[in-house]
N, C-alpha and C positions, 0 to 999 in steps of 0.2 A: 486470499492468504491460506484459507483452509484447503482449497483444491491443490495449491502448490505443495502444502505439507503432506497431503495424502499421496500425491504422486512421488514426492521425494522419499517417503517412507515405504513405498511399495504397497500401500493399503488399497485394495480394490473397492473403493467407495467414492461417492461424490457428495459435495456440499451444495445444497440447492436452497432457493428462497421460496417460501410459501406465504401467501396473504390469507390469514385466518381471521375471520370476524370473531369478536368476543363471544358471541353466543354459540360458536362452533368449536371453541377451544377444547372442551371435554371430549367431543367426538374425534377431533384431530389427534389428541393424545392417544386415544384407543387405537386409532388407525396406525399411528407410529409403531406401537407395540405389535400389532397384527402383521405389519409389513416389514418387520425385522430391521427397523431403524436402530442405529447405534446411539443416537442422541440428537438433541436439537438445542438451538439458542432461541431465547424469547426476548422480545423487546416490548415497549409500550404498545398496547395497554395491558399486556398479559402478565407482567412480572409479579404483581401481587395476587391476582385472581387465581393463578395457577397453584398457589400454595395448598389450597383445599382439595386439589385434584391429584396430588402426588401420593405415592405409597410411602415415601421417606424423604426427609429434608435434612440436609447438612446443618450442623449446629450453627455455623457462621451465617448461613442463609436465613435461618430462623431468627437470629439476632437482628439481622439487617431488615428482615420482613419482606424480602423479595427474592425471586429466583430468575436468573437469566440463562442458566445452563441446566439441561436435563440429560441425565445418562440413563439408558435403558439396559438393565442388567437382570438376566433371568426373568424377563417379563415384568420387572418392576420399574416404575418411574421414580428416579431419585434426583432431587433438586439441589442445585448449588448456586452460588453467586460469585462471579469472578470480577465484578465491577470494583469492589473495594480492594481486594488483593492486587488487581491489575493496576489500580491507581498507585498503590504503594510501590510497586516495581517501577512504574513510570516516573515517579518523583525521584526515586533513587537514580535512575538512568539519566534523567534530564538535569538534575541539580546536584547530584553526588552527595545527597544527604538523606537520612531516614526521617520519616514523618514523626517518629517518636521523639526526635530531637527538636521539633519545631512547634511554634505557636501558629495555629491554623485558623483561617477564616473560610467558611464554606458559604457561598452564595447560592440560594435556592435549596436550602437544606431541608425543606419541608416534605419532600417526597421524591420518588424515583431515584435517579443516580445520586442526587444530593443527600438523601437519607442514607443510602448505602455508603457513601463516602464519609459522612459524619460518624456513623457507627464504626466504620473501619478505623477512623482516626482515634476513636475512644478505645477500641480493642488494641490498637498499637501502643496506647499510652502516651499520646502526644502531650506536650507540655501545657497546651492551652487550646481550647476550641471555642470559636465564636461562630454561632450559626445564625445566618441572616436569611430572612424569607419575606415574601410579600405578605403572607398571612401569618401574623405573629402567633396565633393559637397553635398552629401546627408545630412550630419549633419549640414552643414552650412545653408541649406534650413530649417532644423528643428530649428536651432538656431534663425533664423529670425521669425519663427512662434511662438516660445516660449518667445521671448523677453518681451512681455507685462507682463509676470508673474515675471520678475526679474528686474523691474525698480527701486525698492527701494534699499537702501544700507543695508548691513548686517554686523554686527560686527563693526570693525573699518573702514570699507570701503576700505581696502587695497587690497582685492582680487576681481577680476572679478567674478560676480555671475553666469554667463552663458558663458561656453567656448566650442568651437568645435575644434577638432583636429584629425589628422590621427594617426594611430599606428606608423608611421615612424617619427613623429614629435620629434624634439630634446627637446621639452617642456614637453614630457610625464612624465619623472621622476619628474620634478618640480611640475607638476600638481598633481601627485600621492601623493606627500608629503603634499598636501593641501586639502585632502579629508579624510573623516572618513570611508566611505563605498564604496567598489567596487562591482558592479554587472556585472557578465559576461552574456551577452545575445548573444554571438557568438556561433557557433557550435564547436569551438575548445575545445576538451575534450570529444566529443562523442566517440572517440577512444582513448584507452590508449596510442597509439603511437603518438598521437598529441603532439605538443609542447604547453607550457603554453602561453596564450595571454600576460601575464606579467612575466617578470623575477623576481626571488626572490631577485635579487641584488638591485632592486629599490623599494621593498616593505618594510614596517616597522612593528614592533611587535604590535603596537597599532591599526593596520588596521582591519576593519571588511570586510570579503570577502564572497559574496553570489554568488554561481555559479548556474544559472538556470537549468543546466543539472542535471538530477537526476539518474545517474547510481549508482550501488551498490558500486563500487570502488571509491576511491578518484580520482578526476579529476586532470589533470596536474596543473591547477591553484590552486587547494586546496593543492596539494603536495607542490607547491611553497610557499603557505601561511604557511604551517606547518614548512617548513625549516626556515622561517623568524620569527616564533612565533606569526604570526597573527592568528586571530580567523576566521575559514572558515567553511561554511556549504553548502550542495548541495541544489538543487531545489525541494526536496521532499515536503517541507511544502508549497511551492507556488502551486505545482500540487494539493495538498489537498485543499487548501483554494479557488483556482479558481474553483475547482469542487464543493465545498460546496456552493459557491455563485451561481453557475449555478443551483444547486438543489433548492435553495431558490427562484430564479427567476421563475423557472418552476412551483413550487408548493406553493409558497407564505407561506412557513413555515420554521422554523429553521431546518437546516440539522443536522443529528446525527453525529456530527463531530468526536468524539472519536472512534465510531464504524467504520467510514469511514477511519480513520487513521489506525486502526488495519487491515482493509480489504486490504489496500495498502501494509502494512508491511508484512502481512502474507496471501497472496492471495490464498494459497492452503488449508487453514483451513476451 
C-alpha cells in the first residue's frame, strides 16, 4: 500500500522491509539517519524498546507507551503511534459509530497493540472499558494508569466504567453482556486451529466484534460471532488506516486512501 501511495503522489522513494534483531535496533536507527531515510515503521519486538532511542516522542505515543512509526526530520528521530488512531478510524468505517459512544472490551489488553488500543479508548472517552488479559497483574497496572480518564459517572452510574479481569474470571460472561464492542488484540486466531478467545455461548446478537488479525479466512472469534448473529470484521481496515496515518506523518499530506485499500486487497495487480 505504501509503494502504491508513493507512486500515486509522485514521491521518488520506496518502502522496503528490513529484519532487524533487537540488539541491532540502535545501530539501525543511526543508519537510517545517515542514509537519508524519511521514516520507518516498527513492529514487535521494537515498539517499546525504541522509546529510549528516539530524540522526541509524540505525546499520544508516550501515553500509549509504544511507537510504531518514526519520522526523520532534520536528523532527528521522532516517534509516533498510529495503532490507536488507526483503530478509531477503522471502527468508524466498519460500524458507523465512534468509540467514544461505546462500551468496549479489549482482549489481550496487557501489552502491544492491546495496550495501545486500551489507552486510545480512554483518550477517546469511551463510555466504559473492560480490559481482559491472561496475566491479570498487567491489566491491573494499566487500570491504575487509566483511572483518571474514567472518574465521572456514565449513564445511570450502575456500571463500573473501568474494569480489569483475566480470561479465567467467572465475571467474564457478565461483563460481556455489558459492552457494545469487543476488540481482539490477542494472537489467538493467527492459526485456523486456534480456539476462539470467547465462546459463542456468552456472546449476543447485538455485539460488535473487531478482530485485529487480518487473515483472509474468518478467524475463530469471527466464526463464533457468526454463530451468535453478532456483527464481526477483521483487522484489515485498521492495517489500512494506521498505514495511511504513517504516510501523512512522513509526508505532511493526505494519503491516497482508496488506492491504498485496493493495493492491499489486490496486491498482484
